[in-house]
C-alpha positions, 0 to 999 in steps of 0.5 A: 970470348968475355975476357977479349971483352972486359977490356970494354966495361970501362967504356960502356960503364962511362957512356951515358944511359941511354934515353928512356923507350917507351910501350907507346914510342914502339906501338909508332912504329910502322915498317917493317920488325924482325924480334930475332934471338936465339932460343937458350937468349938469357933471360935478360935479353929475351925478357926486352926483345919478347917485350918489344916482340908484343909493342910494335905494330905487326912485328916478326918474333922469330926464336932460332932454336937452339942458339944463345944471345950472339947467334949472329956473331958466331952462324952471321950466314944463316942470322942472314939467311934469314934476316934476307928471307924476312926482307924478301916476304915484306917484299912479295907482301909490297909487290904483291 
């Protein structure tokens, strides 16, 4: 898979830097948020996901056992089921 993505490297390096995102901006998010990551996600991604989850009020942090960063790509049905469960829970809270 890594070789399949090699052709994208020049585009990634040529892309403009992302806009800065502050803790204060994350704290302003007022909609339900699910931060999903795999238990075996590489530390560089795990740190970002966990930090965002701590900064966004009410964010639900979900750690999928035995999964890595690309789990949604490798198991889309399972990811969709998890996401639909999160959305259903939010709908029940809103309607209840």
